[in-house]
N, C-alpha and C positions, 0 to 999 in steps of 0.2 A: 331545542335546548333543554339540558337536562339538569335540574337543579336539585342538588342533594339535601338542600335545607327546606325544601317544598313542604309545607304542613297540611294535615288532613285532620280537621277538628269536627266535633260532634257535641251538640247540646242535648242531653236527654230529656229535658223538660222543654214544652213550648215557650217560645221566645216571644215577649211582646214586641210588636213592630217598632214602636220608638227605640227600644233598647238595641234591636238589630240595626236600624239605620244609625244610631249614634257610634256603634262600634264599627260598622263598616267605614264611616266618614273618618274616624279615627285611623283605623287601619290603613286605608288609601293614603291618606296624608304621610303615615309613618313609613309605608312602603316607598312613596315617592322620595322621602328624604333619606333612603336606605337604613331606615331606623326599625323596620320591622319585616318579617319573612313573609313571602308570597303564600297564599293558602286557598284552600278550599273549606267553606264552613257549611256543615250539614246539620239542619234544623228542621222543627216544625213550628208552626205558628197557631195561637188560637183563632177562631174564627173571625175573619176580617176582610175587608175589601181593600184595594190599593188603586189609585189613579195615576197613570202615566201620563206624560206630557200632552198626549193627545185625547185623553179622556173626555167623554162627554156627559154633560148632566142627565140627559135623558136616557141614558144607557144604564143608569143606577136604579133599582128598585128596592132593594133592601128590607124585605118584608120583617125579617127578624131584628132589624135595627142593630146590626153589627158594626162595630167601629170601622170607620173609613179614614185612610191617610193619603196623603199626597206623596207619592214614592219617589219622586225626583228623576225616575228612569224614563225611558222611552216607553211608547205603547199606550194602550188605554186601560180599562178596568180588568183587575184579576182578582180572583178569589184565592185566599189562602185559609187553610183550617188542617186539623188532625187528619192523619192518613195522607197526607201529601207531603213527599220529601223537598225541601226546599234545599238547594246547593248554590250558596253564593260564592263566586269565585273573585278573588282580589289579586291582580297579576300587573306586573310592570310590562306594559305593551310597547314600551320602546324596544323590547327585546323579542326575537321570535320565540315560539315555543311548540317545538314539534313541527307539525303542518302549519301551524299559524304564522304568518308573517308578522314582523315587527312593524309597529305604527301603521296598522292596517285593521280598522275596526269592521269592516265587512268580512275579512279574513277570520277575526276573532269570532264574531257571531256564527259563521259557518262551522267554525270548531266547536262551538258550543252544540249547534244542531247534530253534528257528526258525533258527538260525545253522547248525546240523548239517543240518536238511532242505534250506536253500537251497543249501548246498554240494553237496548228494548230487544235487541236480536239474541241476547244471552237467553231470554226466556221465551225466543220463538215468536216475537212480535216484529212485524215490519213496519218501522216507522219510515215515516216520508214528510218531506217538505213541499209547500205548494206556494208558487208565485202569488204575491199579494196576500197570503195568509201567514201571519206570525206564529210559530210555535211547531210542534211536531204531531203528526197526525196518524191514525192507523184506521183500517177498514173493520168493521165490526163484521164478523163472517155471518152472524145470524140474521143481519140486516142488510148487508152490502152498503152501509153508509159510513161516510168519513166522520169521523170524530177526533177531537183534540184530546191527546193523553198528557201533553207536556207544553208548558208555556215558557217562553224565553224574553226577558227584559234587561237591558243593561245600562250602564251609564260609565261612561269614561272621562275622568277627571285628570287632565293633564297626563294622559296615557296610562294612568292607572284604573283598572276595570273595578266596578262593584255591582252589587246585585247579581242575576244570574238565571237559574232555571227552576223550575217547579214540576214535578212529576206526580201525576195522580196515581197512587198506590191503592189505597181504600178510602178516600174521603168520602163524606156524605155528599153525593152528586146533586141532591135537590138544592144544596145551598148555592150552587153555580146560578139557579134561577134568579137570584137576587141582583144579576146584572146581565148585560150582553157582553160575553165574555171575549175581551180584545176587540169589541166593536163587531164582531161576526155574528149575525144573526141567522144565517142559513144552515150552521152546523152545530152539533152538539158536542158534549165533552164526555169523556170515558175514563176508565180506570182498570188497573190490573184486575180488580175485583170483579168488575162488570164484564170483563172478557174471559172470566172464569178461571184466573190463573191466582193461585194460593201462594203468594210470594211474601216473605218477610221483610220488614225494614231493614233487618241485618243483611239479607241476601242482595236486596237492591243496592245498598250501600257498598257491598263487595263487588258488584259488577260495575257501578259507577267508578270505582277505584281502578280496576282493570281497564275500562274503556277509556278513563283520563290518561293513563300512561300511553296507550296507543295514539291517542289523537295529539295531546299537548306534550308528550315527551318527558314530563317530570314523574319520578317515582313517589307516588304517595306514601308519607310515613304511616306507622300504625295509628289508627284512629286515637285522637287525643281527646278524652272527655274535658269539657269545659265545666268550671264550677257552676252549680246552679245559681239562677238569679235571685 
């Protein structure tokens, strides 16, 4: 489905997590009532940890005492912070969106994975999914080890999606040591920077917009800056 009214928004300053949750909840409700337009919201958060519905207390260490929040999405513990591109997608999943079937959460999650994988390919990175491991993974050519470069966590309320994906551009990777990321102890995390790629956030955003159209069929509008909080 191509939606000419689809919005592509960006927050220039880090958004506190409670403010992001409140905005997503309001937009999901308004989209469900046909009072708001579907959109992707690009942002960064200050350093914090979020707990999904499957998070375990023993997987949180938090040596810097960063704020922690109950996200209300699926999954386990996730770190968010500067240098990480957050992309929250609020869509009416009653309807199909490009390759994504209507009323099919599994198809929607697969669409988000494909969106990230196509975006990574723009920069010569081969992103992959693994059975039983949430997120998108790459192999570090210097070590041969698989590491996570993007996390995915969604919530669907009466067939309207919220939450989305986070992609590690150049965050402080040591902050991930405050949790067991997504409950997976055997593998580490990586970033564009760690893999030796000098990519700006604006370049990543442009690749996300191009890949979104290829997967979801909606043409993103020009980036709309949101007022500073």
